[in-house]
C-alpha positions as CSV (number, residue, x, y, z in Angstrom):
1,X,79.1,122.1,49.6
2,X,81.4,120.4,52.0
3,X,84.1,119.4,49.6
4,X,86.5,122.3,50.5
5,X,86.0,121.7,54.2
6,X,86.4,117.9,53.8
7,X,89.8,118.5,52.1
8,X,90.9,120.7,55.0
9,X,89.7,118.1,57.5
10,X,91.9,115.5,55.8
11,X,94.9,117.8,56.2
12,X,94.0,118.3,59.9
13,X,94.0,114.6,60.6
14,X,97.2,113.9,58.6
15,X,98.9,116.7,60.5
16,X,97.8,115.4,63.8
17,X,99.2,112.0,63.1
18,X,102.6,113.3,62.1
19,X,103.3,115.8,64.8
20,X,101.5,117.9,67.5
21,X,99.5,120.8,66.1
22,X,99.5,124.3,67.4
23,X,96.0,125.8,67.8
24,X,95.3,129.4,68.8
25,X,92.8,130.3,71.5
26,X,89.3,131.6,70.6
27,X,88.7,133.7,73.7
28,X,87.4,137.2,73.2
29,X,89.1,137.8,76.5
30,X,92.5,137.6,74.7
31,X,92.1,141.3,74.3
32,X,93.2,141.9,77.9
33,X,96.8,141.1,76.8
34,X,96.6,142.9,73.5
35,X,94.8,146.2,74.2
36,X,94.0,148.1,77.4
37,X,90.3,147.2,77.5
38,X,87.9,146.4,80.3
39,X,87.4,142.6,80.5
40,X,83.7,142.3,79.9
41,X,81.2,141.2,77.3
42,X,82.0,144.3,75.2
43,X,85.1,142.4,74.0
44,X,83.0,140.1,71.9
45,X,82.1,143.0,69.7
46,X,85.7,143.5,68.5
47,X,85.1,141.4,65.4
48,X,82.4,143.9,64.4
49,X,83.9,147.1,65.8
50,X,87.6,146.6,65.3
51,X,88.0,144.0,62.5
52,X,91.5,145.0,61.5
53,X,92.8,144.7,65.0
54,X,91.3,141.1,65.2
55,X,92.9,140.3,61.8
56,X,96.3,141.5,63.1
57,X,95.9,139.2,66.1
58,X,95.3,136.2,63.9
59,X,98.3,137.2,61.8
60,X,100.5,137.2,64.8
61,X,99.3,133.7,65.8
62,X,100.1,132.5,62.3
63,X,103.5,134.1,62.3
64,X,104.2,132.4,65.6
65,X,103.5,129.0,63.9
66,X,99.9,128.2,64.5
67,X,98.4,125.4,62.4
68,X,94.8,126.1,63.3
69,X,93.3,129.5,64.0
70,X,90.1,129.6,66.1
71,X,87.4,132.2,65.6
72,X,87.0,134.5,68.6
73,X,83.6,133.1,69.6
74,X,84.4,131.8,73.1
75,X,81.5,132.5,75.5
76,X,79.6,134.2,72.7
77,X,76.4,132.1,73.0
78,X,73.1,134.0,72.9
79,X,72.4,133.4,76.6
80,X,75.8,134.5,77.7
81,X,75.7,137.7,75.6
82,X,72.3,138.6,77.3
83,X,72.6,137.3,80.8
84,X,74.5,140.4,82.1
85,X,72.4,142.9,80.3
86,X,75.4,144.1,78.3
87,X,75.0,146.0,75.0
88,X,76.9,143.2,73.3
89,X,73.7,141.3,73.3
90,X,72.1,143.6,70.8
91,X,74.4,142.2,68.1
92,X,73.4,138.6,68.9
93,X,75.5,135.5,68.6
94,X,74.8,135.2,64.9
95,X,76.2,138.6,64.0
96,X,79.2,138.4,66.3
97,X,80.1,134.8,65.3
98,X,79.7,135.4,61.6
99,X,82.0,138.4,61.7
100,X,84.5,136.3,63.7
101,X,84.4,133.5,61.2
102,X,84.9,135.8,58.2
103,X,87.9,137.4,59.8
104,X,89.6,134.1,60.8
105,X,89.1,132.6,57.3
106,X,90.5,135.7,55.6
107,X,93.6,135.6,57.7
108,X,94.2,131.8,57.9
109,X,93.4,130.2,54.5
110,X,95.9,132.3,52.5
111,X,98.6,131.1,54.9
112,X,97.5,127.4,54.6
113,X,96.1,127.2,58.2
114,X,92.8,125.6,59.2
115,X,89.9,127.4,61.0
116,X,88.0,126.3,64.0
117,X,84.7,127.3,65.4
118,X,84.2,127.2,69.2
119,X,81.5,126.7,71.8
120,X,81.8,126.7,75.5
121,X,79.7,126.2,78.7
122,X,76.5,128.1,78.8
123,X,74.5,129.8,81.6
124,X,71.5,127.7,80.4
125,X,73.1,124.5,81.7
126,X,72.9,125.7,85.4
127,X,69.1,126.1,85.2
128,X,68.2,123.7,82.4
129,X,65.4,121.2,82.8
130,X,66.6,119.0,80.0
131,X,69.6,118.3,77.7
132,X,67.5,119.6,74.8
133,X,67.3,123.1,76.3
134,X,71.1,123.3,76.4
135,X,71.5,121.8,72.9
136,X,69.1,124.3,71.5
137,X,71.2,127.1,72.9
138,X,74.3,125.5,71.4
139,X,72.7,125.1,68.0
140,X,72.1,128.8,67.7
141,X,75.9,129.2,67.5
142,X,76.4,126.1,65.3
143,X,74.2,127.6,62.6
144,X,76.9,130.1,61.9
145,X,79.7,127.5,61.9
146,X,77.8,125.2,59.6
147,X,77.1,128.0,57.2
148,X,80.8,129.1,57.4
149,X,82.0,125.6,56.8
150,X,84.6,125.6,59.5
151,X,87.2,122.8,59.3
152,X,86.7,121.6,62.9
153,X,84.9,122.5,66.1
154,X,86.4,123.1,69.5
155,X,84.1,122.6,72.5
156,X,86.0,124.0,75.5
157,X,86.0,125.2,79.1
158,X,83.5,122.9,80.7
159,X,83.5,122.4,84.4
160,X,80.9,119.7,84.2
161,X,81.5,116.7,81.8
162,X,77.8,116.3,81.5
163,X,77.4,119.6,79.7
164,X,80.3,118.8,77.5
165,X,78.6,115.6,76.4
166,X,75.4,117.5,75.5
167,X,77.4,120.0,73.4
168,X,79.2,117.2,71.6
169,X,75.9,115.5,70.8
170,X,74.6,118.8,69.5
171,X,77.6,119.2,67.2
172,X,77.3,115.7,65.9
173,X,73.6,116.2,65.2
174,X,73.9,119.6,63.6
175,X,77.3,119.3,61.9
176,X,77.8,115.6,61.1
177,X,81.3,114.6,60.0
178,X,83.0,117.6,61.6
179,X,86.0,116.8,63.8
180,X,85.4,117.7,67.4
181,X,88.0,118.7,69.9
182,X,86.6,118.7,73.5
183,X,88.4,120.0,76.6
184,X,87.3,120.4,80.2
185,X,88.4,123.1,82.7
186,X,89.1,120.7,85.5
187,X,92.0,119.4,87.6
188,X,93.6,115.9,87.8
189,X,91.0,114.8,90.3
190,X,87.5,115.4,89.0
191,X,85.0,117.8,87.5
192,X,82.8,120.0,89.6
193,X,80.2,117.2,90.1
194,X,82.9,114.9,91.4
195,X,83.2,112.7,88.2
196,X,86.8,111.4,88.2
197,X,89.0,113.0,85.5
198,X,89.8,109.6,83.9
199,X,86.1,108.8,83.6
200,X,85.5,112.3,82.2
201,X,87.9,111.4,79.4
202,X,86.1,108.2,78.6
203,X,82.7,110.0,78.6
204,X,84.0,112.6,76.1
205,X,85.1,109.9,73.7
206,X,81.9,107.9,74.0
207,X,80.0,111.1,73.4
208,X,81.8,111.4,70.0
209,X,84.8,113.7,70.5
210,X,87.8,112.9,68.3
211,X,90.3,114.9,70.4
212,X,90.0,115.4,74.2
213,X,91.9,117.1,77.0
214,X,91.8,120.0,79.4
215,X,92.1,123.8,79.2
216,X,92.5,126.8,81.4
217,X,92.5,127.2,85.2
218,X,95.9,125.4,85.7
219,X,99.5,125.5,84.6
220,X,100.8,123.2,81.8
221,X,102.2,120.6,84.3
222,X,98.9,120.1,86.1
223,X,97.0,120.1,82.8
224,X,99.3,117.3,81.5
225,X,98.8,115.4,84.7
226,X,95.0,115.5,84.1
227,X,95.3,114.5,80.5
228,X,97.5,111.5,81.4
229,X,94.7,110.3,83.6
230,X,92.3,110.7,80.7
231,X,94.7,108.9,78.4
232,X,95.1,105.9,80.7
233,X,91.4,105.6,81.3
234,X,90.6,105.8,77.6
235,X,93.2,103.1,76.9
236,X,91.8,100.9,79.7
237,X,88.3,101.3,78.3
238,X,89.5,100.1,74.9
239,X,88.8,103.4,73.2
240,X,91.0,105.5,70.9
241,X,91.3,109.3,70.4
242,X,93.8,112.1,70.2
243,X,94.7,114.3,73.2
244,X,95.3,118.0,73.7
245,X,96.2,120.5,76.3
246,X,95.3,124.2,76.4
247,X,96.9,125.5,79.6
248,X,96.1,129.0,80.9
C-alpha cells in the first residue's frame, strides 16, 4: 500500500539533492492574510467549512512554484483543539486533518507536487508526566497521515528540542520509512530550556530527522544564523542531514 508514496519520496530526495525545494506552510492561521477572519481555533475548520477556498490557496502556492504542499494541520492536535473550549474541538483532529489531507492531495498531485502532513508542539508537553503521554497525543494525528499516505512529515514550531525529539520518535514508530523534516522555533542561541542551538540540531538528527532547521518567530537572516550553527554542530558530530529554513 506504500508503493505510490515510496515513489514520491524518491522524487523528494532526488529533488532535494539537485536544488533547494520550496515547501508551503501548513498553518491554519494563514487565513489571516487571505480572508478577514478572526485568528482563533475556528480557522482549523476551513478545510471542512470552506473547502474550495482552501483548494484555491493550495493552487496559489503551486502557481508560485511550490514543490511540496503541506496540509493545513498546524496546531490541530486533539488537545489543542479542545484546550480553549472552542467549537472547533467538536470536529476532532481526525475529521479536520482528514479533510485537509484530501484537499491538499487533490490540488497537488495533478500538478506533480508532493504532499506533507504536519505536527507541532502540544499543550500536553507542558504538563506531561512522561514522553509516552506526548507521543500518544501525536499519534492521534499520525493515524490520519498514515491512512492518507502522505509523502513526508513536517514536525515544526517547537520551542523545546526535547518535545521535538519525542514527536520524531512517534513518527518513526508509527510511520516507519517516512521522511521527517523537523524545525524549531528558536533563535541562534538556544531553545527555551537553554539547550544551545547547535546541540539542538545534533539532537534532532540523532532522534531520526532527515531534514532539520528553524521556523517562525524571526526574520530570514536570524533564521539562517541559527541553521548555520546547527549545520556546523552536526558536521562536527560526524552526522549528516539536510537543512531548511521556514522564516516568519
